[in-house]
PDB file with SEQRES, HELIX, SHEET and CRYST1 records, atoms N, CA, C and O in Angstrom:
SEQRES   1 A   45  UNK UNK UNK UNK UNK UNK UNK UNK UNK UNK UNK UNK UNK          
SEQRES   2 A   45  UNK UNK UNK UNK UNK UNK UNK UNK UNK UNK UNK UNK UNK          
SEQRES   3 A   45  UNK UNK UNK UNK UNK UNK UNK UNK UNK UNK UNK UNK UNK          
SEQRES   4 A   45  UNK UNK UNK UNK UNK UNK                                      
HELIX    1 AA1 UNK A    6  UNK A   16  1                                  11    
HELIX    2 AA2 UNK A   23  UNK A   31  1                                   9    
HELIX    3 AA3 UNK A   32  UNK A   35  5                                   4    
CRYST1    1.000    1.000    1.000  90.00  90.00  90.00 P 1           1          
ATOM      1  N   UNK A   1      37.472 153.255 148.660  1.00  0.00           N  
ATOM      2  CA  UNK A   1      38.392 153.736 147.645  1.00  0.00           C  
ATOM      3  C   UNK A   1      39.311 154.784 148.276  1.00  0.00           C  
ATOM      4  O   UNK A   1      38.865 155.666 149.010  1.00  0.00           O  
ATOM      5  N   UNK A   2      40.572 154.665 147.978  1.00  0.00           N  
ATOM      6  CA  UNK A   2      41.554 155.599 148.514  1.00  0.00           C  
ATOM      7  C   UNK A   2      41.511 156.902 147.727  1.00  0.00           C  
ATOM      8  O   UNK A   2      41.446 156.900 146.498  1.00  0.00           O  
ATOM      9  N   UNK A   3      41.548 157.994 148.442  1.00  0.00           N  
ATOM     10  CA  UNK A   3      41.619 159.304 147.779  1.00  0.00           C  
ATOM     11  C   UNK A   3      43.066 159.636 147.491  1.00  0.00           C  
ATOM     12  O   UNK A   3      43.941 159.416 148.329  1.00  0.00           O  
ATOM     13  N   UNK A   4      43.318 160.167 146.302  1.00  0.00           N  
ATOM     14  CA  UNK A   4      44.669 160.515 145.889  1.00  0.00           C  
ATOM     15  C   UNK A   4      44.769 162.016 145.667  1.00  0.00           C  
ATOM     16  O   UNK A   4      43.787 162.674 145.325  1.00  0.00           O  
ATOM     17  N   UNK A   5      45.953 162.539 145.862  1.00  0.00           N  
ATOM     18  CA  UNK A   5      46.184 163.925 145.491  1.00  0.00           C  
ATOM     19  C   UNK A   5      46.242 163.990 143.966  1.00  0.00           C  
ATOM     20  O   UNK A   5      46.361 162.961 143.302  1.00  0.00           O  
ATOM     21  N   UNK A   6      46.157 165.183 143.421  1.00  0.00           N  
ATOM     22  CA  UNK A   6      46.235 165.339 141.967  1.00  0.00           C  
ATOM     23  C   UNK A   6      47.562 164.794 141.441  1.00  0.00           C  
ATOM     24  O   UNK A   6      47.599 164.147 140.394  1.00  0.00           O  
ATOM     25  N   UNK A   7      48.632 165.050 142.156  1.00  0.00           N  
ATOM     26  CA  UNK A   7      49.949 164.575 141.739  1.00  0.00           C  
ATOM     27  C   UNK A   7      50.048 163.059 141.748  1.00  0.00           C  
ATOM     28  O   UNK A   7      50.598 162.466 140.820  1.00  0.00           O  
ATOM     29  N   UNK A   8      49.521 162.430 142.788  1.00  0.00           N  
ATOM     30  CA  UNK A   8      49.546 160.973 142.870  1.00  0.00           C  
ATOM     31  C   UNK A   8      48.723 160.354 141.741  1.00  0.00           C  
ATOM     32  O   UNK A   8      49.148 159.388 141.106  1.00  0.00           O  
ATOM     33  N   UNK A   9      47.549 160.919 141.504  1.00  0.00           N  
ATOM     34  CA  UNK A   9      46.687 160.416 140.432  1.00  0.00           C  
ATOM     35  C   UNK A   9      47.360 160.584 139.069  1.00  0.00           C  
ATOM     36  O   UNK A   9      47.253 159.715 138.203  1.00  0.00           O  
ATOM     37  N   UNK A  10      48.049 161.700 138.888  1.00  0.00           N  
ATOM     38  CA  UNK A  10      48.753 161.956 137.626  1.00  0.00           C  
ATOM     39  C   UNK A  10      49.828 160.895 137.391  1.00  0.00           C  
ATOM     40  O   UNK A  10      49.890 160.289 136.322  1.00  0.00           O  
ATOM     41  N   UNK A  11      50.673 160.677 138.402  1.00  0.00           N  
ATOM     42  CA  UNK A  11      51.748 159.683 138.273  1.00  0.00           C  
ATOM     43  C   UNK A  11      51.184 158.282 138.024  1.00  0.00           C  
ATOM     44  O   UNK A  11      51.703 157.534 137.195  1.00  0.00           O  
ATOM     45  N   UNK A  12      50.131 157.939 138.739  1.00  0.00           N  
ATOM     46  CA  UNK A  12      49.511 156.635 138.573  1.00  0.00           C  
ATOM     47  C   UNK A  12      48.964 156.471 137.151  1.00  0.00           C  
ATOM     48  O   UNK A  12      49.131 155.420 136.533  1.00  0.00           O  
ATOM     49  N   UNK A  13      48.321 157.499 136.647  1.00  0.00           N  
ATOM     50  CA  UNK A  13      47.779 157.440 135.287  1.00  0.00           C  
ATOM     51  C   UNK A  13      48.896 157.319 134.255  1.00  0.00           C  
ATOM     52  O   UNK A  13      48.777 156.557 133.295  1.00  0.00           O  
ATOM     53  N   UNK A  14      49.974 158.062 134.448  1.00  0.00           N  
ATOM     54  CA  UNK A  14      51.106 158.005 133.517  1.00  0.00           C  
ATOM     55  C   UNK A  14      51.700 156.601 133.498  1.00  0.00           C  
ATOM     56  O   UNK A  14      51.961 156.049 132.429  1.00  0.00           O  
ATOM     57  N   UNK A  15      51.911 156.032 134.659  1.00  0.00           N  
ATOM     58  CA  UNK A  15      52.560 154.727 134.754  1.00  0.00           C  
ATOM     59  C   UNK A  15      51.648 153.583 134.308  1.00  0.00           C  
ATOM     60  O   UNK A  15      52.145 152.546 133.869  1.00  0.00           O  
ATOM     61  N   UNK A  16      50.345 153.744 134.409  1.00  0.00           N  
ATOM     62  CA  UNK A  16      49.429 152.667 134.046  1.00  0.00           C  
ATOM     63  C   UNK A  16      48.902 152.777 132.623  1.00  0.00           C  
ATOM     64  O   UNK A  16      48.136 151.917 132.187  1.00  0.00           O  
ATOM     65  N   UNK A  17      49.289 153.800 131.899  1.00  0.00           N  
ATOM     66  CA  UNK A  17      48.831 153.935 130.519  1.00  0.00           C  
ATOM     67  C   UNK A  17      49.661 153.030 129.606  1.00  0.00           C  
ATOM     68  O   UNK A  17      50.853 152.816 129.825  1.00  0.00           O  
ATOM     69  N   UNK A  18      49.004 152.518 128.596  1.00  0.00           N  
ATOM     70  CA  UNK A  18      49.680 151.632 127.639  1.00  0.00           C  
ATOM     71  C   UNK A  18      50.086 152.465 126.433  1.00  0.00           C  
ATOM     72  O   UNK A  18      49.268 152.733 125.554  1.00  0.00           O  
ATOM     73  N   UNK A  19      51.347 152.872 126.394  1.00  0.00           N  
ATOM     74  CA  UNK A  19      51.847 153.708 125.312  1.00  0.00           C  
ATOM     75  C   UNK A  19      53.206 153.199 124.853  1.00  0.00           C  
ATOM     76  O   UNK A  19      53.769 152.274 125.439  1.00  0.00           O  
ATOM     77  N   UNK A  20      53.711 153.804 123.817  1.00  0.00           N  
ATOM     78  CA  UNK A  20      55.050 153.481 123.321  1.00  0.00           C  
ATOM     79  C   UNK A  20      56.076 154.505 123.802  1.00  0.00           C  
ATOM     80  O   UNK A  20      57.141 154.655 123.202  1.00  0.00           O  
ATOM     81  N   UNK A  21      55.753 155.200 124.876  1.00  0.00           N  
ATOM     82  CA  UNK A  21      56.665 156.206 125.402  1.00  0.00           C  
ATOM     83  C   UNK A  21      57.864 155.540 126.071  1.00  0.00           C  
ATOM     84  O   UNK A  21      57.756 154.467 126.665  1.00  0.00           O  
ATOM     85  N   UNK A  22      58.998 156.204 125.956  1.00  0.00           N  
ATOM     86  CA  UNK A  22      60.210 155.707 126.616  1.00  0.00           C  
ATOM     87  C   UNK A  22      60.178 156.105 128.093  1.00  0.00           C  
ATOM     88  O   UNK A  22      59.358 156.920 128.517  1.00  0.00           O  
ATOM     89  N   UNK A  23      61.072 155.521 128.849  1.00  0.00           N  
ATOM     90  CA  UNK A  23      61.185 155.858 130.272  1.00  0.00           C  
ATOM     91  C   UNK A  23      61.478 157.346 130.436  1.00  0.00           C  
ATOM     92  O   UNK A  23      60.953 157.989 131.345  1.00  0.00           O  
ATOM     93  N   UNK A  24      62.302 157.883 129.570  1.00  0.00           N  
ATOM     94  CA  UNK A  24      62.631 159.307 129.605  1.00  0.00           C  
ATOM     95  C   UNK A  24      61.376 160.167 129.382  1.00  0.00           C  
ATOM     96  O   UNK A  24      61.158 161.159 130.077  1.00  0.00           O  
ATOM     97  N   UNK A  25      60.564 159.768 128.408  1.00  0.00           N  
ATOM     98  CA  UNK A  25      59.320 160.495 128.135  1.00  0.00           C  
ATOM     99  C   UNK A  25      58.384 160.450 129.342  1.00  0.00           C  
ATOM    100  O   UNK A  25      57.770 161.455 129.699  1.00  0.00           O  
ATOM    101  N   UNK A  26      58.282 159.286 129.962  1.00  0.00           N  
ATOM    102  CA  UNK A  26      57.409 159.140 131.127  1.00  0.00           C  
ATOM    103  C   UNK A  26      57.865 160.042 132.276  1.00  0.00           C  
ATOM    104  O   UNK A  26      57.038 160.628 132.975  1.00  0.00           O  
ATOM    105  N   UNK A  27      59.164 160.149 132.465  1.00  0.00           N  
ATOM    106  CA  UNK A  27      59.684 161.007 133.540  1.00  0.00           C  
ATOM    107  C   UNK A  27      59.354 162.471 133.273  1.00  0.00           C  
ATOM    108  O   UNK A  27      59.029 163.212 134.201  1.00  0.00           O  
ATOM    109  N   UNK A  28      59.434 162.896 132.005  1.00  0.00           N  
ATOM    110  CA  UNK A  28      59.089 164.270 131.656  1.00  0.00           C  
ATOM    111  C   UNK A  28      57.614 164.522 131.969  1.00  0.00           C  
ATOM    112  O   UNK A  28      57.264 165.546 132.556  1.00  0.00           O  
ATOM    113  N   UNK A  29      56.762 163.592 131.577  1.00  0.00           N  
ATOM    114  CA  UNK A  29      55.335 163.735 131.854  1.00  0.00           C  
ATOM    115  C   UNK A  29      55.051 163.751 133.350  1.00  0.00           C  
ATOM    116  O   UNK A  29      54.208 164.519 133.816  1.00  0.00           O  
ATOM    117  N   UNK A  30      55.742 162.917 134.096  1.00  0.00           N  
ATOM    118  CA  UNK A  30      55.560 162.900 135.546  1.00  0.00           C  
ATOM    119  C   UNK A  30      55.951 164.237 136.164  1.00  0.00           C  
ATOM    120  O   UNK A  30      55.346 164.655 137.151  1.00  0.00           O  
ATOM    121  N   UNK A  31      56.935 164.904 135.610  1.00  0.00           N  
ATOM    122  CA  UNK A  31      57.370 166.187 136.155  1.00  0.00           C  
ATOM    123  C   UNK A  31      56.318 167.277 135.986  1.00  0.00           C  
ATOM    124  O   UNK A  31      56.366 168.292 136.682  1.00  0.00           O  
ATOM    125  N   UNK A  32      55.376 167.084 135.078  1.00  0.00           N  
ATOM    126  CA  UNK A  32      54.290 168.056 134.928  1.00  0.00           C  
ATOM    127  C   UNK A  32      53.398 168.097 136.167  1.00  0.00           C  
ATOM    128  O   UNK A  32      52.614 169.028 136.351  1.00  0.00           O  
ATOM    129  N   UNK A  33      53.530 167.083 137.006  1.00  0.00           N  
ATOM    130  CA  UNK A  33      52.786 167.038 138.262  1.00  0.00           C  
ATOM    131  C   UNK A  33      52.980 168.321 139.073  1.00  0.00           C  
ATOM    132  O   UNK A  33      52.061 168.789 139.745  1.00  0.00           O  
ATOM    133  N   UNK A  34      54.170 168.871 139.000  1.00  0.00           N  
ATOM    134  CA  UNK A  34      54.487 170.063 139.786  1.00  0.00           C  
ATOM    135  C   UNK A  34      53.652 171.270 139.365  1.00  0.00           C  
ATOM    136  O   UNK A  34      53.492 172.218 140.134  1.00  0.00           O  
ATOM    137  N   UNK A  35      53.122 171.233 138.144  1.00  0.00           N  
ATOM    138  CA  UNK A  35      52.315 172.339 137.649  1.00  0.00           C  
ATOM    139  C   UNK A  35      50.833 172.200 137.997  1.00  0.00           C  
ATOM    140  O   UNK A  35      50.076 173.164 137.884  1.00  0.00           O  
ATOM    141  N   UNK A  36      50.419 171.005 138.421  1.00  0.00           N  
ATOM    142  CA  UNK A  36      49.016 170.803 138.759  1.00  0.00           C  
ATOM    143  C   UNK A  36      48.622 171.685 139.935  1.00  0.00           C  
ATOM    144  O   UNK A  36      49.295 171.696 140.966  1.00  0.00           O  
ATOM    145  N   UNK A  37      47.550 172.410 139.777  1.00  0.00           N  
ATOM    146  CA  UNK A  37      47.062 173.263 140.865  1.00  0.00           C  
ATOM    147  C   UNK A  37      47.796 174.594 140.964  1.00  0.00           C  
ATOM    148  O   UNK A  37      47.557 175.351 141.905  1.00  0.00           O  
ATOM    149  N   UNK A  38      48.663 174.893 140.043  1.00  0.00           N  
ATOM    150  CA  UNK A  38      49.422 176.140 140.107  1.00  0.00           C  
ATOM    151  C   UNK A  38      48.989 177.135 139.038  1.00  0.00           C  
ATOM    152  O   UNK A  38      49.787 177.957 138.585  1.00  0.00           O  
ATOM    153  N   UNK A  39      47.725 177.058 138.637  1.00  0.00           N  
ATOM    154  CA  UNK A  39      47.233 177.983 137.630  1.00  0.00           C  
ATOM    155  C   UNK A  39      46.768 179.272 138.287  1.00  0.00           C  
ATOM    156  O   UNK A  39      46.425 179.291 139.469  1.00  0.00           O  
ATOM    157  N   UNK A  40      46.760 180.323 137.530  1.00  0.00           N  
ATOM    158  CA  UNK A  40      46.311 181.614 138.016  1.00  0.00           C  
ATOM    159  C   UNK A  40      44.922 181.878 137.445  1.00  0.00           C  
ATOM    160  O   UNK A  40      44.774 182.151 136.254  1.00  0.00           O  
ATOM    161  N   UNK A  41      43.907 181.795 138.301  1.00  0.00           N  
ATOM    162  CA  UNK A  41      42.524 181.925 137.847  1.00  0.00           C  
ATOM    163  C   UNK A  41      42.117 183.396 137.699  1.00  0.00           C  
ATOM    164  O   UNK A  41      41.057 183.686 137.143  1.00  0.00           O  
ATOM    165  N   UNK A  42      42.931 184.312 138.181  1.00  0.00           N  
ATOM    166  CA  UNK A  42      42.583 185.735 138.096  1.00  0.00           C  
ATOM    167  C   UNK A  42      42.882 186.256 136.707  1.00  0.00           C  
ATOM    168  O   UNK A  42      43.894 185.903 136.101  1.00  0.00           O  
ATOM    169  N   UNK A  43      41.992 187.101 136.207  1.00  0.00           N  
ATOM    170  CA  UNK A  43      42.188 187.706 134.901  1.00  0.00           C  
ATOM    171  C   UNK A  43      42.281 189.219 135.066  1.00  0.00           C  
ATOM    172  O   UNK A  43      41.548 189.814 135.856  1.00  0.00           O  
ATOM    173  N   UNK A  44      43.164 189.816 134.332  1.00  0.00           N  
ATOM    174  CA  UNK A  44      43.263 191.275 134.403  1.00  0.00           C  
ATOM    175  C   UNK A  44      42.344 191.870 133.355  1.00  0.00           C  
ATOM    176  O   UNK A  44      42.201 191.333 132.256  1.00  0.00           O  
ATOM    177  N   UNK A  45      41.735 192.967 133.702  1.00  0.00           N  
ATOM    178  CA  UNK A  45      40.771 193.610 132.798  1.00  0.00           C  
ATOM    179  C   UNK A  45      41.461 194.557 131.849  1.00  0.00           C  
ATOM    180  O   UNK A  45      40.804 195.185 131.018  1.00  0.00           O  
TER     181      UNK A  45                                                      
END                                                                             
């Protein structure tokens, strides 16, 4: 099995899902890929 990055897996899941989303909607969802892995796990007290 090929290992995918989070972004690749996200795009693949978006494109292979069976929905009524338009092409424009799919592109917006694909752009969320840029946010994957960019969370701030530190909390201020």
